[in-house]
C-alpha positions in Angstrom: 41.1 58.3 83.2 41.0 61.0 80.7 38.9 62.0 77.6 42.2 61.1 75.7 43.1 57.3 77.8 39.0 57.1 76.7 39.7 57.9 73.1 42.5 55.6 73.1 40.6 52.5 74.4 37.7 53.2 73.0 40.1 53.7 69.4 41.6 50.5 70.3 38.4 47.6 71.1 36.2 49.5 67.9 38.9 51.4 65.7 39.5 54.8 64.3 36.0 56.7 63.9 36.5 57.8 60.6 37.3 53.5 59.6 33.4 53.0 61.0 32.0 55.8 59.1 33.2 54.5 56.1 33.2 51.2 56.3 29.1 52.6 57.4 28.9 54.3 54.0 29.7 51.5 52.5 27.2 49.6 53.2 25.1 52.0 52.9 26.1 52.1 49.3 26.2 48.3 48.6 22.3 48.0 50.0 21.3 50.9 48.2 22.8 49.8 44.8 20.9 46.6 45.3 17.7 47.9 46.5 18.4 50.5 43.1 18.6 46.8 40.9 15.6 45.1 42.2 13.6 48.3 42.5 14.6 48.6 37.9 14.1 44.8 37.7 10.2 45.5 39.5 9.7 48.7 36.7 10.3 46.5 33.6 8.3 43.9 34.8 6.1 46.2 35.5 6.1 48.3 31.9 6.0 44.8 30.1 2.7 43.9 32.0 0.6 47.3 31.0 2.2 46.6 27.5 0.8 42.7 27.2 -2.4 45.2 29.0 -2.7 48.0 26.1 -2.1 45.6 23.0 -5.2 43.3 25.1 -7.2 46.1 25.3 -6.7 47.1 22.4 -7.7 43.7 20.7 -10.4 43.9 22.7 -11.4 47.2 21.9 -11.9 47.1 18.1 -13.2 43.6 18.1 -16.3 45.5 19.8 -16.3 47.7 17.1 -15.7 45.5 14.3 -19.2 43.9 16.0 -20.9 46.4 16.7 -19.7 47.9 12.3 -20.8 44.4 11.0 -24.3 44.4 12.7 -25.1 48.3 12.2 -23.9 49.3 8.9 -23.6 52.5 7.9 -27.0 53.7 5.6 
């Protein structure tokens, strides 16, 4: 079997290489888009959690500061 015949058989069995490559690239782009959307959602959730934590820390530090001020008033 010649190389041309082999290539013709492969194209008949599997389709053209360019078509296979396009299909693969399309899947890769779709999967990456899905991953990116998931990553963005996770980062947004993380940012919201960090904002709440920051607010809690500020409240605690303010409370401690107020307690210290009341216990040790300036002379």
